C-alpha positions, 0 to 999 in steps of 0.5 A: 170577666170573673170567675163565672165569664160575666162581667158582673162578677168583677164590677163594684160600685165605682165601675157601676157608677160610671157604667150607668153615666155612660149609658145615661149619655149615649143614644145607642148602645151597640153590642154583638150578639155573641155578648148579648146571648153570653151577658143575658141582655134585655131591652135597656132601662135608664136607672132613675137616679141618671134619668135627669142626666139624660134629659138634660142633654137632650136625650130620649127617655128610652136608650136604644139597644143596636144587636150586631148580628151576622147570621141574622140570629137574635134572642127571641125576647128582644125581637118584640121591642121597638127599641132593640135594632138589629145591625146585619149585612144584606145577607143577614137580614134576609135570614131575619123572620118577617116578625121583625119590622123592617124599620128595625133593621140596620143593613150595612154591607153585602155578606159582612156587616160593614161597621162604618156604614152601620154607624153612619146609618145609626147617626142618621136616626139621630143616634149619633152618640154611639156606646158599644159595650163589646164583646171583644170580636166587635170592640176589635172590629172596631179598632181595626176600622178606627171607629173608636174615639174613646175606650173606658176600661176598669182594673178590678183588684181580683185575680182570675185564672185560668185563661183571662179572656182580653178585651179584643179577640179574633184573627186580627189583633189591633194593637196601638202604642198610641192610647193616651190617658184622659181620666183616671179614677180611683175607688178604694183599689178599682181603677177606671180609665179613660183612654183616647184612642189615635 
């Protein structure tokens, strides 16, 4: 993230273009509740210039947002949107008020969210092409569970300090020397890389 602790402040046109295409090709975007709050996520809109790509690949017009919440707490502005799913554990589901219909809940795990079970449940709903936009704790857990196929990472020519965050966070840091570079794009001085995970 940039000086304002937002990812948008270090992104540019090349990163945005890849970001929009990745969303256009996804059935669902999975994001941790902390990142939803920090980045100000709202219902997801697919830009007009990539809607044709969604249609060509047989995807629905609207992109689904799946918010992973351990506590069961979600921003109020997302409670009423039918294209927002809540991914939580059984314990978290008990804390979600009745205003959220059961059809919008993905319950996986007893006390903690079972991410493998959650992704399986999303696929069973026809949401098999899954894009996660983090945050760092969710990405760390997905990597530790071996649930990430590709890692798309943009390097921007911007120095930010002090104490820059990492793309993963938490107590158990995933580490792998087995990442394989699949694609590297350069636009001006921005590098957009796609890495294949083991």
